[in-house]
C-alpha positions in Angstrom: -0.1 0.3 0.1 3.0 2.4 1.0 4.6 1.4 -2.2 1.3 2.2 -4.5 1.1 5.7 -2.5 4.8 6.5 -3.1 4.6 5.8 -6.8 1.0 7.9 -7.0 3.4 10.7 -5.3 6.3 10.3 -7.8 3.6 10.6 -10.6 2.0 13.3 -9.7 5.2 15.3 -8.9 7.3 17.8 -11.5 11.0 16.0 -11.7 12.2 18.4 -14.1 10.9 21.6 -15.3 9.2 21.7 -18.5 10.6 23.0 -21.9 10.3 23.6 -25.4 12.6 23.2 -28.2 13.4 26.1 -30.9 12.2 24.2 -34.7 12.3 27.2 -36.8 14.2 30.7 -36.5 12.7 33.5 -38.8 14.8 37.0 -39.6 13.0 38.7 -36.7 11.5 35.8 -34.7 12.0 31.8 -33.4 9.4 28.9 -33.7 9.1 26.9 -30.6 7.3 23.6 -29.7 6.9 21.3 -26.7 5.0 23.7 -24.4 1.7 25.7 -24.4 2.5 29.1 -23.1 0.1 32.1 -23.3 0.4 35.4 -25.3 2.5 37.5 -23.8 4.4 35.0 -21.6 8.1 35.8 -21.0 10.2 32.9 -21.6 14.0 32.0 -21.4 16.0 30.8 -24.5 19.2 28.6 -23.2 21.6 27.6 -25.6 25.3 25.6 -25.2 26.8 29.3 -24.8 23.9 31.9 -25.1 20.9 32.7 -23.5 18.1 35.1 -24.1 14.7 36.3 -22.8 12.0 36.5 -25.2 8.2 36.7 -25.4 5.5 34.6 -26.7 3.5 36.9 -29.7 2.0 34.3 -31.4 0.8 30.8 -30.7 -0.6 28.3 -33.3 -1.8 24.6 -32.7 1.3 23.0 -32.2 3.8 25.8 -32.0 4.7 29.4 -30.9 6.3 32.2 -32.1 8.9 34.2 -29.8 10.4 37.6 -30.2 13.8 38.1 -28.3 14.6 41.2 -26.5 18.0 41.0 -28.0 19.1 39.7 -31.0 18.8 36.0 -32.9 22.6 35.7 -33.3 23.6 32.8 -31.2 20.4 31.2 -31.2 20.4 27.6 -32.9 17.5 25.2 -33.5 17.1 22.7 -30.6 18.2 25.2 -27.8 15.7 24.8 -25.0 12.7 27.5 -24.3 11.6 28.1 -20.4 8.7 29.7 -19.3 9.7 32.7 -16.9 8.3 32.2 -13.6 8.7 36.3 -12.9 6.9 36.9 -16.6 6.4 40.3 -16.8 7.6 42.0 -13.6 10.5 44.2 -12.6 12.3 45.2 -9.7 11.3 48.3 -8.0 12.1 50.4 -5.3 13.9 53.7 -3.9 17.3 52.2 -4.9 16.5 53.3 -8.4 16.6 56.8 -7.8 19.5 58.5 -9.2 20.6 55.6 -11.6 20.3 55.0 -15.4 19.1 51.7 -16.4 17.7 49.7 -19.2 13.9 48.7 -19.2 14.8 45.2 -17.0 16.3 48.0 -14.4 19.5 46.6 -14.9 22.2 49.4 -14.6 24.1 51.3 -17.7 25.8 53.6 -15.5 28.8 51.9 -14.0 27.7 52.6 -10.4 27.1 48.9 -9.4 24.2 46.7 -8.8 20.7 47.6 -7.9 19.0 45.5 -5.3 15.3 46.0 -5.2 13.1 43.8 -2.6 9.8 44.7 -4.5 8.7 43.6 -8.3 6.1 45.2 -10.1 4.0 44.2 -13.2 5.4 46.1 -16.3 1.8 45.6 -18.3 -1.0 46.9 -15.8 -4.4 48.1 -16.4 -5.0 52.4 -16.6 -7.2 53.9 -13.6 -10.1 53.4 -13.5 -12.4 56.5 -15.0 -14.8 56.8 -11.6 -10.9 56.5 -9.5 -9.3 59.5 -11.1 -8.9 62.6 -9.1 -10.2 66.3 -10.1 -7.2 67.7 -11.7 -7.5 70.8 -9.4 -3.9 71.8 -8.5 -1.3 73.8 -10.8 1.8 71.8 -11.6 4.5 74.1 -11.6 7.5 73.3 -14.0 9.3 76.8 -14.2 8.9 77.6 -17.4 7.5 81.0 -18.4 5.2 80.2 -21.1 4.2 77.1 -20.0 3.1 78.2 -16.4 1.8 81.5 -17.5 0.2 80.8 -21.0 -0.4 77.1 -20.9 -0.8 76.0 -17.0 -0.4 72.6 -16.1 -2.4 71.0 -13.5 -1.1 67.8 -11.2 -1.8 64.4 -12.7 -2.4 66.0 -16.7 -1.1 64.5 -19.9 0.6 67.0 -22.2 2.3 66.2 -25.5 5.3 68.3 -26.6 4.7 68.5 -30.5 8.3 69.5 -32.8 10.0 68.3 -35.5 13.8 67.2 -35.5 16.2 69.4 -34.1 13.6 72.3 -32.9 14.5 71.8 -29.1 12.6 69.1 -27.5 15.1 68.3 -25.4 16.4 71.2 -24.3 12.8 72.2 -23.2 12.4 68.8 -21.4 15.2 69.4 -19.2 14.0 72.6 -18.3 10.8 71.0 -17.2 13.0 68.3 -15.0 15.0 71.1 -13.3 12.0 73.4 -13.0 9.6 71.3 -11.4 9.4 70.5 -7.7 8.0 66.8 -8.0 9.4 64.5 -5.5 10.5 61.6 -7.6 11.2 62.3 -11.8 11.1 59.6 -14.0 12.5 60.1 -17.4 12.1 57.3 -20.4 14.7 58.3 -23.5 13.1 55.5 -25.8 14.5 54.9 -29.5 17.0 57.9 -29.2 20.5 58.0 -30.6 23.6 56.6 -28.1 25.4 60.0 -27.7 22.2 61.7 -26.8 21.9 59.9 -23.1 25.0 61.2 -21.7 24.7 64.4 -23.7 21.4 64.9 -21.7 22.7 63.9 -18.2 25.5 66.1 -18.5 24.7 68.9 -20.9 20.8 69.1 -20.3 20.3 68.5 -16.7 23.8 69.3 -15.4 24.9 65.8 -14.0 22.2 66.2 -11.9 19.8 62.4 -11.1 18.8 64.0 -7.7 15.3 62.5 -7.4 15.7 61.3 -10.8 15.5 57.8 -12.6 16.3 57.5 -16.2 15.3 54.4 -17.9 17.1 54.5 -21.4 16.0 52.3 -24.9 18.3 53.3 -27.5 17.7 53.0 -30.9 19.8 50.4 -31.7 18.1 48.0 -29.1 15.8 45.5 -30.6 12.0 46.8 -31.1 10.7 45.0 -28.4 13.3 46.3 -26.0 12.4 50.3 -27.5 8.5 49.2 -26.8 8.8 47.7 -23.6 11.0 50.0 -22.0 7.8 52.5 -22.2 5.8 50.4 -20.4 8.8 49.8 -17.7 9.3 53.5 -17.3 5.5 53.9 -16.7 5.4 50.8 -13.9 8.1 52.7 -12.2 6.2 55.9 -11.9 3.1 54.2 -11.1 4.8 52.2 -7.9 5.6 56.0 -6.6 2.3 57.2 -7.5 0.8 54.0 -5.4 2.6 55.1 -2.5 0.9 58.5 -2.7 4.0 60.2 -4.2 3.6 63.0 -7.2 5.7 61.8 -10.0 6.8 64.0 -13.0 7.3 61.4 -16.0 8.7 62.4 -19.0 9.1 60.2 -22.4 11.1 61.1 -25.2 9.6 60.1 -28.0 6.2 58.7 -28.5 6.9 58.1 -32.4 9.7 56.0 -31.8 7.8 53.8 -29.4 5.1 53.5 -32.2 7.7 52.6 -34.5 9.0 49.8 -32.7 5.5 48.3 -32.5 5.3 48.9 -36.2 8.2 46.7 -36.7 6.7 43.9 -34.7 3.2 44.1 -36.2 4.7 44.2 -39.6 6.9 41.1 -39.1 3.6 39.6 -37.5 2.1 40.0 -40.5 -0.3 42.8 -39.4 -1.7 45.2 -42.2 0.0 48.4 -42.7 -2.4 51.6 -42.4 -1.4 55.1 -42.8 2.8 55.4 -43.1 3.1 51.7 -42.6 1.5 52.0 -38.9 -0.4 48.6 -38.5 -3.6 49.3 -36.0 -1.4 48.0 -32.7 0.6 50.8 -32.8 -2.5 53.3 -32.6 -3.9 50.5 -29.9 -1.1 51.1 -27.8 -0.9 54.4 -27.4 -4.0 54.9 -25.1 -2.4 51.9 -23.3 0.4 53.9 -22.0 -0.9 57.1 -21.8 -3.8 56.4 -20.2 -2.0 55.1 -16.9 -0.7 58.6 -16.1 -3.0 60.8 -14.0 -4.1 61.7 -10.3 -5.7 58.4 -8.7 -7.9 59.3 -5.6 -6.6 58.3 -2.0 -2.8 57.9 -4.0 -0.4 60.3 -6.1 -0.4 61.5 -9.1 1.4 60.9 -12.5 2.1 64.5 -14.2 3.4 63.2 -17.6 4.9 65.0 -20.9 5.2 62.9 -24.1 7.3 64.2 -26.7 6.0 63.6 -30.3 8.4 63.9 -33.2 6.6 65.3 -35.9 8.1 64.2 -39.0 8.5 66.9 -41.8 6.6 69.5 -39.1 3.5 67.7 -40.7 0.9 67.6 -37.6 -1.5 65.5 -39.1 0.9 62.4 -38.8 -1.1 59.4 -37.7 0.8 58.7 -34.4 0.6 62.9 -33.6 -3.1 63.2 -34.4 -3.7 60.1 -32.2 -1.5 61.8 -29.3 -3.4 64.4 -29.6 -6.7 63.1 -29.0 -5.7 61.1 -26.1 -4.3 63.7 -24.4 -4.9 66.7 -22.2 -3.3 69.5 -23.9 -0.3 69.7 -26.4 2.8 72.1 -26.6 3.4 72.8 -30.3 7.4 73.6 -30.9 7.6 75.9 -33.9 11.0 75.9 -36.6 9.9 79.2 -37.6 10.7 80.5 -33.6 13.7 78.8 -33.6 15.0 80.2 -36.7 13.8 83.5 -35.3 15.9 82.7 -31.8 13.3 82.3 -29.7 13.6 80.1 -27.2 11.9 77.9 -25.8 10.2 78.2 -29.3 6.5 77.5 -28.2 4.1 78.4 -30.4 1.3 79.8 -27.8 -1.5 79.9 -30.9 -1.3 76.5 -31.7 -0.9 75.0 -28.2 -3.5 74.5 -25.4 -3.7 72.7 -22.0 -7.5 71.7 -21.8 -7.1 71.9 -17.7 -6.1 75.0 -17.4 -9.2 77.1 -16.6 -10.3 75.0 -14.2 -6.8 75.3 -12.1 -6.0 79.0 -12.4 -7.3 82.2 -10.9 -9.6 84.8 -12.9 -7.4 87.6 -13.2 -4.8 84.7 -14.3 -7.2 83.7 -16.7 -8.2 87.3 -18.0 -4.7 88.4 -18.4 -3.8 84.7 -20.5 -7.0 85.8 -22.7 -6.1 89.3 -23.5 -1.9 88.3 -23.8 -2.9 85.7 -26.8 -5.6 88.1 -28.4 -3.0 90.8 -28.7 -0.4 88.3 -29.9 -2.4 86.9 -32.7 -3.8 90.3 -33.6 0.0 91.7 -33.7 0.9 87.8 -35.9 -2.1 89.0 -38.1 -0.7 92.6 -39.4 2.9 91.8 -38.9 3.7 92.3 -42.8 1.6 95.5 -42.7 3.5 96.7 -39.7 6.9 96.0 -40.8 6.6 97.5 -44.5 5.2 100.6 -42.8 1.8 100.3 -44.2 0.6 100.1 -40.5 -1.2 103.7 -39.4 -1.0 104.2 -35.5 -4.5 105.5 -34.2 -6.7 103.0 -36.7 -7.1 100.3 -34.4 -6.5 100.9 -30.3 -6.8 97.0 -29.8 -3.9 97.0 -32.7 -1.8 99.8 -31.2 -1.9 98.5 -27.4 -0.5 95.0 -29.2 2.3 96.9 -31.0 3.0 98.8 -28.2 3.5 95.6 -25.6 5.1 93.7 -27.9 8.7 94.1 -27.0 7.5 93.1 -23.3 5.4 89.9 -24.6 8.3 88.6 -26.6 10.4 89.0 -23.6 8.1 87.1 -21.7 8.3 84.0 -23.7 11.9 84.2 -24.1 13.5 82.2 -21.5 17.3 81.1 -21.0 17.9 77.0 -20.7 19.4 78.0 -17.1 16.9 80.0 -15.9 14.2 79.0 -13.4 11.1 80.7 -12.4 8.7 80.4 -9.6 4.8 80.3 -10.5 3.8 82.8 -8.2 6.6 85.1 -10.2 5.6 83.8 -13.6 1.9 85.0 -12.7 3.1 88.7 -11.7 5.1 89.4 -14.6 2.2 88.1 -17.1 0.0 90.9 -14.8 2.3 93.5 -15.4 2.4 93.1 -18.9 
């Protein structure tokens, strides 16, 4: 009887970890069989002299496809595949503050290993609509044009839209240095490797106090670039759930969407506008809606940069982002050429929560500023050729008289920081 019981126990015990076998290797993924994983499972690919992490991206009746987080070099037929028990979780904790890490929280700054006690899922549901707190507090950035004319609220999601070389990174660094958020999470996705040390030392002055930087450069695989953005958002969520107000900055949404375009097209998805498959547009709200303010917890105030190719604001990624975000800051190449920094086009930019968080006097001053600025721009050619006659239009006279002060208000050196109260006072004086 005892022998029969022992046999039953051995029969029900897994003596070895189940594994699959690689049966085919394609240019962008590999096909395996032998186990039954689920879509999205993280797997370990183990060879004789090589190991890699991958994700299950497609299932068939007797096989499944795995897209590696790295590259396919070194992998071969009959390599073993194990399901990773941790799944899509990353180590998180205060130990990450002041560090530069990859999407799996491995340090890349040469300052030694990071030991975090807690784990947090990379993918999670956005905040429930009814659990979102009302945005009723100002989030100061220290940038005059933003705080004065496009005021941002705590928990708001804003987009910074610009072509290449217009000044997105400089504006990002001004916001990071000027805001008083206790934790700042910066995600640099798909950028050139050269820009990472440049951003840290030139734009941030080497100061990573209260800052966590998650990096997936353009030479990383598409999967690393895609999940780099989700990993960064997961880190911000971890601190938000502890009741902390977090500043989240991501550069750029376009590179993130391009990574999904590579993955989607390789999996056979149909291309739509500019070659983007439907999954690229579907991913944007999954990422962006995770930012915001949650009742009883902290908030994530998010700035997403969007690279507008050829300065075309009808680009599908720019268009989709604008519809999801709570406001947009448009940078103008014309302003950059004229030497106006930061080159924010106030007439094309908007903050959707601004009117709910500023005092009536501030709102009145903003409306008048924008009206005078628009009036001047409308008649600028006439003024420059001398066809404008003083005394014909009182409002235009006032706009011309105050234009120098208005331009001075919009100009700001990257190393200058102003308090919100100072900025509102300057605007009132104009």
